N, C-alpha and C positions, 0 to 999 in steps of 0.2 A: 775554450776556444770561442771567440765571439761569433755570433750568428752569421754575419756576412762571410767570415773566414770558413765556417763550416759549410755554408751554401756554395762556396767556391771549391772546397775540398771534395765534396761528394761527387760532382761530375768528373773530376780528375781521377778519383778512385775508380769510377766506372770505366773511364778510358784506360786506366792501367790494367784493370782486370781483363777487359776484352783484348786489348792490343798486346800487352806484355806478358800476360800469364796464360790465358786459355787459347788464344789464336796460335801461339808458337807450339803448344801441345797438340792441337789439331793438325797443324802443319806437319809435325813430326810423325803423327800417326799415318796421315795420308802418304807421306814419303816412304813409310815402311811397308805399305801394302800395294798389292797389284790391283789393277782395275777390277778384276773379278772379285777379289776380297772386299774392296770398297763397296760393292753392290751385293755382297752375300747377305742373305736373310736366314736366320735360323728356322723360321716358319713364316707362313703367309701373313700372320697378324703382327709381325715384328718389323721394325725398320732397319734398313741397311745404314751403314755409315754415310753413304752417298745421300740417302734421304735426310739424315740428320743434318748434314752440311747444308743442303738446300733449305731445310726448315730454319736453321739458324740464320742464314742469309735473309730469308723472308721475314722472320721476326724482327731482326735488327733494322731492316729497311722500313718495315711498317711502323714500328714503335718509335724509332729515333729519327731516321731520315725523313719519313713522311709525317709521323705524329708530332715530333718536336721541331723538325727542320722545315716543314711546310711543303715538301715535295708531294707530287700526286701519289696516292696509295694505289698501287697496281698489283698488289699481292693476290695470288691465286693459291691459297694455302693447301687445298686438296691436291694440287699438282705436285707439291713438295713430297708428298707421301706416295703418290701414284707412280712416280718416275722409277723405272727399273734399270736405267743405265743402258749401255755402259759409258757414261761421261767419264773421261779420264780424271784422275786425282788432281792433276795440275790445273785443269779447267775449273773444277769445283773450288780448288784452293784460291785461285786468282780472283774468282768472283766473290768469295767470302772475304778475302783480304781487302778488296776494293770497297765492299760494303762496310766493313768494320772501320776502315780508314775514314770513309765519309762520315760515318756515325760519330767517330771520335772527334773529328773536327767540330761537329755540332755540339757534342758534350762539353768540349773545352771552352766553348763560347757562351754557354748557358749562364745567365745571371740569377741572382736570388729571385727576382720577379718571374723569370722563366720557369724556375723550379716550382714556384707557388701556383702558377697559372694552370687552369683546368683545360684538359684536352679530351676529345672523344676519339679513342683509339681502339679499333677492333670491336666496337660496340661497348667499350668500357669507358666510364667517366673517371679519369685519373689526372693527378697533377704531374708536372714535369719531373718532380722528384720520384713519384711512384713509377712512372714510365722508365726512367733511368735505372732505378733499382730492379724493376721487373726484368729488364733486358740483361743486366749483369747476372742476376740469379738464374734466369732461363739459360743463358749461355753456359754458365758453369755446370748446370744440371746435364745438359746434352753433351758437353765436352767430356764429362765423366763417363757417359755412356759410350762415346767414341773411344775413349781410352780403354775401357773395359773390353769392348769388342775387339779392339786391336790386340790387346794382351792375349785374349782367347785365341785369336787367329795366328799370332806369331809365337806364342808360347814362351815369352820372356818379359821381364820387367823393363819398362821404358826409363826408369831412373829419373822420374820427374821431381821427386821429393828429396831434398838434401837439407837436413836440419842444421841450424847454426852449430858450429863446432864439429860437424860430421867431416872427418878427414878423408873418408873413402871417396874416391872418384867413381861415380856411378854412371858415367856416360855424359852426354851433353847436358850441360846445366841449363835448366829453364827456371825462371824465377818462381819461388814458392810464395804462398800467401803469408 
């Protein structure tokens, strides 16, 4: 694949991972849970699903919307973890959806020069490529935590993975990687 095609494909993959793979899984988890379950913490040093959603929103906004898109960086990271709720799941979800959609619009318009350009984000000196990759990786990490906590709370499989050729219907289909 030529370099310019690769430079165009990478941000599109970030868009796909955020918007079409992990956001729908987080949406499903929040829809399965009560407000009380969304804010449940197994112990005081752990995060609730609500905290993780606020954290994902803050990270995506800071790194993509502000860092690559030029919006003001208004993140207050400590507040993401200090919140105890009870913000309802739909409020959390709509806020995350809006932020992801905004970030994906920015990702889709990134050029090879944008990916190579250096940015100062959260005190780190990173290229646009590194920032994009960080956000996709970070989003998938915390989505996995949200999925695990949801499974622990509801006691059943969410059927997110369906391998090619798997004829069993395991619930609502969400794209696999």
